[in-house]
C-alpha positions in Angstrom: 185.7 169.8 19.0 184.9 168.1 15.6 184.9 170.6 12.7 181.5 169.3 11.6 179.8 170.2 14.9 181.6 173.6 14.9 180.2 174.3 11.5 176.7 173.0 12.4 176.5 175.0 15.6 177.9 178.1 14.0 175.2 177.8 11.3 172.5 177.6 13.9 174.0 180.5 15.8 174.2 182.8 12.8 170.6 181.8 11.9 169.3 182.7 15.3 171.4 185.9 15.4 169.0 187.3 12.7 166.6 187.9 15.6 169.0 190.1 17.5 170.0 192.1 14.4 166.3 192.5 13.5 165.4 193.7 17.0 168.2 196.2 17.1 167.1 197.6 13.7 163.5 197.8 14.8 164.4 199.4 18.1 166.5 202.1 16.6 164.1 202.9 13.8 160.7 202.0 15.4 159.2 205.3 14.6 159.2 204.7 10.9 157.4 201.4 11.0 153.8 200.7 11.5 153.2 198.0 14.1 151.7 195.7 11.4 154.9 196.0 9.4 156.9 195.1 12.5 154.9 191.9 13.0 155.3 191.0 9.3 159.1 191.5 9.5 159.3 189.4 12.7 157.1 186.6 11.3 159.1 186.5 8.0 162.4 186.3 9.9 161.2 183.5 12.1 160.0 181.7 9.0 163.3 182.1 7.3 165.1 180.9 10.4 162.9 177.9 10.7 163.4 177.0 7.0 167.2 177.3 7.4 167.3 175.2 10.5 165.0 172.6 9.0 167.2 172.4 5.9 170.3 171.9 8.1 168.7 169.2 10.2 167.4 167.4 7.2 170.7 167.7 5.3 172.9 166.6 8.1 170.7 164.1 10.1 167.1 163.4 9.1 167.7 162.9 5.3 170.4 160.2 5.6 168.4 158.4 8.3 165.2 158.4 6.1 167.3 157.0 3.2 168.6 154.3 5.4 165.1 153.4 6.6 163.8 153.3 3.0 166.7 151.0 1.9 166.1 148.6 4.9 162.4 148.4 3.9 163.3 147.6 0.3 165.7 145.0 1.6 163.1 143.4 3.7 160.7 142.9 0.8 163.6 141.5 -1.2 163.5 144.2 -4.0 167.3 144.8 -3.9 168.4 141.2 -4.6 169.9 142.1 -7.9 171.8 145.2 -7.0 174.5 146.3 -4.6 173.4 148.4 -1.7 175.4 151.7 -1.6 174.6 154.9 0.4 175.6 158.3 -0.9 177.9 160.1 1.4 176.3 162.6 3.9 177.8 165.9 4.9 177.8 164.4 8.4 180.9 162.2 8.7 179.6 160.4 11.8 176.5 159.3 9.9 178.8 158.1 7.1 180.3 155.5 9.4 176.8 154.3 10.2 175.8 154.2 6.6 179.0 152.3 5.6 178.3 149.8 8.4 174.7 149.2 7.2 175.8 149.0 3.6 178.3 146.2 4.3 175.8 144.5 6.7 172.9 144.6 4.3 175.1 143.3 1.4 176.3 140.5 3.6 172.8 139.6 4.7 171.7 139.8 1.0 174.3 137.2 0.1 173.4 135.0 3.0 169.7 135.3 2.1 170.4 134.5 -1.6 172.4 131.4 -0.6 169.6 130.5 1.8 166.9 130.9 -0.8 169.0 129.0 -3.3 169.5 126.3 -0.6 165.8 126.1 -0.1 165.3 125.7 -3.8 167.8 122.9 -3.9 166.3 121.3 -0.9 162.9 121.5 -2.5 164.2 119.9 -5.7 165.8 117.2 -3.6 162.6 116.6 -1.8 160.7 116.5 -5.1 163.3 114.0 -6.5 163.0 112.0 -3.3 159.2 112.0 -3.6 159.3 110.8 -7.2 161.8 108.1 -6.4 159.8 107.0 -3.3 156.7 106.6 -5.4 158.5 104.6 -8.0 160.6 102.4 -5.8 158.3 101.8 -2.8 155.2 100.7 -4.6 153.5 97.5 -3.4 155.6 94.5 -4.3 154.3 92.2 -6.9 153.5 88.8 -5.3 155.1 85.8 -6.9 153.0 82.6 -6.3 155.9 80.2 -5.7 158.3 82.7 -4.0 158.3 84.6 -0.7 160.3 87.8 -1.2 161.5 90.2 1.5 163.3 93.3 0.1 164.3 96.6 1.5 166.6 99.5 0.7 167.9 102.2 3.0 169.7 105.2 1.6 172.8 106.7 3.2 171.6 110.2 2.3 168.5 112.0 1.1 168.0 109.9 -2.1 168.6 106.3 -3.0 171.5 105.5 -5.4 170.8 101.8 -5.3 167.6 100.0 -4.9 165.3 97.2 -6.3 162.3 96.4 -8.4 160.0 93.5 -9.2 158.1 93.3 -12.5 155.7 90.7 -14.1 155.4 90.1 -17.8 154.7 86.9 -19.8 155.1 84.0 -17.4 158.2 85.7 -15.9 158.8 87.6 -12.8 161.8 90.0 -13.1 163.6 90.8 -9.8 166.7 92.9 -9.6 168.8 95.2 -7.5 171.2 97.9 -8.8 173.9 100.2 -7.6 174.7 103.5 -9.4 178.2 104.9 -9.0 178.5 108.3 -7.4 176.0 110.2 -5.2 175.1 113.1 -7.4 172.0 114.2 -9.2 173.3 112.6 -12.4 173.4 109.1 -10.7 169.9 109.6 -9.4 168.6 110.6 -12.9 170.3 107.7 -14.6 168.8 105.3 -12.0 165.3 106.6 -12.8 165.9 106.3 -16.6 167.2 102.8 -16.2 164.2 101.7 -14.1 161.8 103.2 -16.7 163.6 101.6 -19.7 163.8 98.2 -18.1 160.1 98.4 -17.2 159.3 99.0 -20.8 161.7 96.4 -22.3 160.3 93.6 -20.2 157.2 94.0 -22.3 159.2 93.4 -25.5 161.9 90.9 -24.5 161.8 88.0 -22.2 165.5 87.5 -21.3 167.3 89.8 -19.0 170.4 89.8 -21.3 168.3 91.3 -24.1 166.6 93.8 -21.8 169.9 95.1 -20.5 171.6 95.1 -23.9 168.9 97.4 -25.3 169.0 99.6 -22.2 172.7 100.0 -22.5 172.5 100.7 -26.2 170.1 103.6 -25.6 171.8 105.2 -22.7 175.5 104.7 -23.4 175.7 107.6 -25.9 173.8 109.8 -23.5 175.6 109.4 -20.2 179.1 110.2 -19.0 181.6 107.4 -18.9 182.0 107.7 -15.1 178.3 107.3 -14.4 178.1 103.5 -14.3 175.5 101.2 -12.9 175.9 97.6 -11.7 172.9 95.3 -11.6 172.2 91.7 -10.4 169.0 90.3 -11.9 167.0 87.1 -11.7 164.1 85.9 -13.9 161.7 83.4 -12.4 159.7 81.4 -14.9 156.6 80.6 -12.8 155.2 78.1 -15.2 158.3 76.0 -15.6 159.6 76.8 -12.0 163.1 77.8 -13.3 165.4 80.6 -12.2 167.8 82.5 -14.5 170.5 84.9 -13.5 172.0 87.8 -15.4 174.6 90.2 -14.0 176.3 93.5 -14.9 179.3 94.0 -12.6 177.4 93.6 -9.4 178.0 91.6 -6.2 177.7 87.9 -5.8 174.5 86.1 -5.9 174.2 84.1 -2.7 172.2 80.9 -2.7 171.4 78.7 0.3 170.8 75.1 -0.8 168.3 73.5 1.5 169.4 69.9 0.9 173.0 70.6 1.6 172.4 73.1 4.4 175.1 75.3 3.0 175.4 78.7 1.3 177.2 79.2 -2.0 178.1 82.3 -4.0 177.8 82.8 -7.7 180.2 85.3 -9.1 178.9 88.3 -11.0 180.4 89.3 -14.3 182.6 92.4 -14.3 181.0 94.5 -17.1 178.8 97.3 -15.6 176.4 99.2 -17.9 177.9 102.1 -19.9 181.4 100.6 -19.8 181.3 99.6 -23.4 179.0 100.4 -26.3 177.8 96.9 -27.1 177.3 94.5 -24.2 175.1 92.1 -26.0 177.8 89.5 -26.4 178.9 89.7 -22.8 175.5 89.6 -21.1 174.3 86.1 -20.6 171.5 84.4 -18.8 172.6 81.6 -16.6 170.2 79.1 -15.1 170.5 78.6 -11.4 169.4 75.4 -9.9 166.7 76.5 -7.5 164.8 73.9 -5.6 162.0 74.1 -3.0 163.1 75.7 0.3 166.3 77.1 -1.4 166.9 80.8 -0.7 168.7 83.3 -2.9 170.0 86.6 -1.6 170.6 89.8 -3.6 172.4 92.7 -2.0 174.4 95.9 -2.7 177.9 96.5 -1.5 176.6 98.8 1.2 176.3 95.5 3.2 179.7 93.9 2.5 181.6 97.2 2.7 180.0 98.3 6.0 182.6 98.9 8.6 182.7 98.3 12.4 183.7 101.9 13.3 182.1 105.3 12.9 184.8 106.3 10.4 187.7 104.9 8.5 191.1 105.1 10.3 192.9 102.2 8.7 192.1 99.7 11.5 188.4 99.1 10.5 187.0 95.8 9.3 184.4 95.3 6.6 181.4 93.0 6.9 182.5 91.1 3.8 181.0 88.2 1.9 182.2 85.4 4.2 180.4 87.0 7.2 177.3 87.4 5.1 177.3 83.8 4.1 177.6 82.7 7.7 174.6 85.0 8.5 172.6 83.1 5.9 173.7 79.7 7.2 173.0 80.5 10.8 169.5 81.9 10.2 167.0 80.1 12.3 164.7 77.4 10.9 161.0 77.8 10.5 158.7 76.4 13.2 161.2 73.7 14.2 161.2 72.4 10.6 164.3 71.7 8.6 164.2 74.8 6.3 164.7 78.5 6.6 162.5 81.3 5.3 163.2 84.5 3.5 162.1 86.3 6.7 164.5 84.4 9.0 167.4 85.0 6.7 166.5 88.7 6.2 166.2 89.3 10.0 169.4 87.4 10.8 171.4 89.5 8.3 169.9 92.7 9.7 170.7 91.7 13.3 174.3 90.7 12.5 174.9 93.8 10.3 173.5 96.1 13.0 175.6 94.5 15.7 178.7 94.6 13.5 178.3 98.4 12.9 177.5 98.7 16.6 176.7 102.1 18.1 177.6 105.6 16.7 177.6 104.0 13.3 177.8 105.9 10.1 176.1 104.3 7.1 178.6 105.1 4.4 176.6 103.8 1.4 173.1 102.8 0.5 172.1 99.3 1.6 169.8 97.1 -0.4 168.9 93.5 0.6 166.5 91.0 -1.0 165.9 87.4 0.3 163.9 85.1 -1.9 162.5 81.7 -0.7 161.2 79.0 -3.0 158.2 78.2 -0.8 157.3 74.6 0.2 153.7 73.6 0.0 153.4 73.5 3.8 154.7 77.0 4.3 152.4 79.3 6.3 153.3 83.0 6.4 151.1 83.5 9.4 153.5 81.5 11.5 156.6 83.0 10.0 159.1 85.1 12.0 157.9 88.6 13.0 158.5 91.5 10.7 159.7 93.8 13.5 163.0 92.8 15.1 163.1 93.2 18.9 165.5 96.0 19.9 167.2 93.7 22.3 168.8 91.9 19.4 170.2 94.8 17.4 172.4 97.8 18.1 171.5 101.2 16.4 171.2 100.5 12.7 167.9 99.2 11.5 165.7 99.5 8.4 
């Protein structure tokens, strides 16, 4: 039998043996005691025995269990989050195993709960960032009198890293898309700062080249070299009906020429923002010949670099620029007329991209697409192509 139990049982036995000893003494010498004295002696003995047994039970069993219960209650109200949970050893070796088990279990649960709470904080911060970004980037689009603009952005994760904006100052409408490198909080924060700075500088400067140069000048000393941002920007002069393009290391500008029924691509310059300190000499505004019923397409590389498999295994294909140009050229004409609309081009690119990625797709990067149609006088939006694409024409991916 275990030594602890031998000791415990022997202690109880010796305690209770006091009764036998007392009875023998009282029996042998009863004559000298008054009956009241006998009662007092017996009561006192029972009280002493009860106290001793109570002490033994509390010391060996009840005390450690109460301590365990108290610690669990403190754990449940999260008042032990900054300290390690350790139980003092009990005289009962069997309870020590239980206490050790609960000590390790509670410390493990404490770590898990801390990580969970931290994860909830991060998730809350991400949701807050997402909400801020959503309000900034999904505001109602500014309407341009001569242009019909369809633009959407779909993130690959919780938060956008590339997107778009439209602003109106002077007689100009500023339309641009951007792509921030990396998918961290830093890239998100830079994107917000760039959007805010550009919004302000459009009130000061008219040309995109000046706006970007000042934005770069302010942020270059304040951001890491690996946190770059590429942009493709167009400025539409509504009064003169002229289109200007500025670029900063972004994708091609696609332009569909109505008269030639053909799509062309205009190469973007290679210098992204923050690559060098002074980009003012490299940033230029180039006028693009933009005539009625022409369409320009701005996009992020999430479209051209989309693959036709759920994951990269070396045999995948990318959507690419050539396929994108064919999507633009094959877009249906408006109401049996001889021109396309921004909606017809936008829908056709969406359909072809969705079918290219097929089922069980994985969107590897954010996707932004803007189609801009120089409207003819006879254009009637009420008779344009529907905004919603029939599910029979697409696979899984959709806006």
